[in-house]
Structure formats: C-alpha cells, structure tokens
C-alpha positions, 0 to 999 in steps of 0.5 A: 507435483514437485517434492521440495528440494527439487521444486526449491532448486527450480524457483532458483533456477527461474529467478537466476535465468529471469524467466520471462513469466516470472518477470512479467508478474513481479514487474506487474505486481509492482506497477500496480502497487507503487502506482496505488502507494502514490495515489493513496500518498497524494490522498493520505498526506494531506488528508492525515495532516488536515485531521490532525491540525484542523477542528470541524464537526465530525472530525473525531467520528472521521478519526475513528472511522479512518481509523477503523478503515486501516483493518478493512478487510481486503474482500471487502474492499474488492467487493466494493471496488468491483460494484463501483466498477461492475457494468451496473455501477456508476463507472461501468461504462469506463470498462474498468474492471478486470484491469490493472487500473481497477486493481490500483484503484482497490489497492488505493483504498486500502493503503489510504487509510493507512497513510492517513492514520499515520500522518494524523498521529504523526502530525499531532504529536509534532504540533503538541511538541512545537505549538507555542513555538510556531504560534509565537513566530505568527504561524497558525495551524494551517501555515504550520503545515508545511513545516510539519509535514517537512520535520516528520519527512522520515515518519512520513516516509515510513508511514507511505513505506508501511503502506507499500508493504500493504499492497504488495501482498494484497491478494484478496481485493486484486482477485476480485476487480482483477480476475487473475487474467494471465499476461493482464492482471495476474500478480504476484500474491495471485499467481501464488495462489493459483500456482500452488493449487494448480501444483506448480510449486517451482513458479509459486516458490519463485514468486514467493522468493522474489516477493519475500525479498521486496517486502524484507527490503520494505521493511528494512527501510522502513526502519533504516528511516525510523532509526534516521529519524529517531537520531534527527529528534536527539 
C-alpha cells in the first residue's frame, strides 16, 4: 500500500516515462471510445434530424424513448449487449463477447441516444427559425436537412463531444461485455477500478490523471465550439 504523496509521485513518473502498461491501456480506451462515437454519430445525427423534421405515426413516442435512453444505466446497456453477443444470443456465433468490438457496440448503444436527442433539438430549433425562409425558397423538410445540419455544425460537434465524454468515462457496460482482460479489453476506467481494489495506487492515479486531462480537453473543446456557435449566430 502506498501513501498518497508517494503514490502521486510514482504516478507522475509512469506518465512522464511513458509506462508501457499505462500507454497500452490509454490507447485502447481512446480507440474504443472514438470508434464508438463515430458509429454513434453516423446513426444519431441522421436519426436526430429525421425526428426533428419528419412527421409519422409514433414520432412523439420515439422522441420520448430517445430522450429517456440518454439516462440508460450503463450496466443495463452492458447486460443487453451481453445477451446479444453471448453463445445463446443471435450474434453468439461471431465470438464477439469479451473483445474490443463488444465494448464498441456497448458504448455505441449508450452514446447514440445522446447524439440523436441533442441533434433533434438543435435541428428543430433551427427549422422553426428558418422555416419560412427555406419554404419560400422551395425547400421541403427533406431538402432542408443538409442546410440545417451545416448551419448547426458547431452545435452538432458539441453534441458529438458530449457523447465522447460519456464514452470515455463509462465503466459498467464495457466491464460486463469486455471482461477487463489485461492487454485485450482493459480500459482506463476498468483498470482504475481494478488497480484501486488491488492497492496499486500509482497506476490507478496515473490512469486517473490521463483520463481527467482527456475529459477536461473534451469539455474545453465543447465550450469553445459552443462559444463559436453563439458568436456565429449573433
């Protein structure tokens, strides 16, 4: 067991020297989360735009569901993906459980509702603002989508960054479907939980510092883009 000062100093040494285990874990975390966010954006951006502009039976129920899924407990998402990928599940034959792919799927399930819900609100607000102008130019709701998405690009990037922040900080779902296997599915959050329980505070603190810096950078970028969007709108 390490004292706090000793553990903190050791953690900084791990970071400065580029400890192999720390770098591998951080790299895997970034790969999994970035891939999941890209997949979630490819689904969530068009889904959110469609919910904002399209009119069809059950739309309101779908909007409520998407909003509710923003608060989906990670362990529940992990359990659902686990059942999907287990041997008895429909995707069991592909052997995806306890692999980075399973973790990406779980994080995509968690992040997609966030991006979709934020996109829907942004596009709906813009449609209300520019509806008469776009209609007078002969643009239908469908044809207006590219224009609205481009005009909302800063806000939409902020929505994607919000999803990335959620993915980077997530632990429950990826622990369930990934198994926290060393060198295979061990990410920063799962490693921090494990190393803390083992009493290996230097590695846990080192990973915690790296994760905190990444999350702060994401939030700073989101704030900067939000400020840029407000200035552009003004």
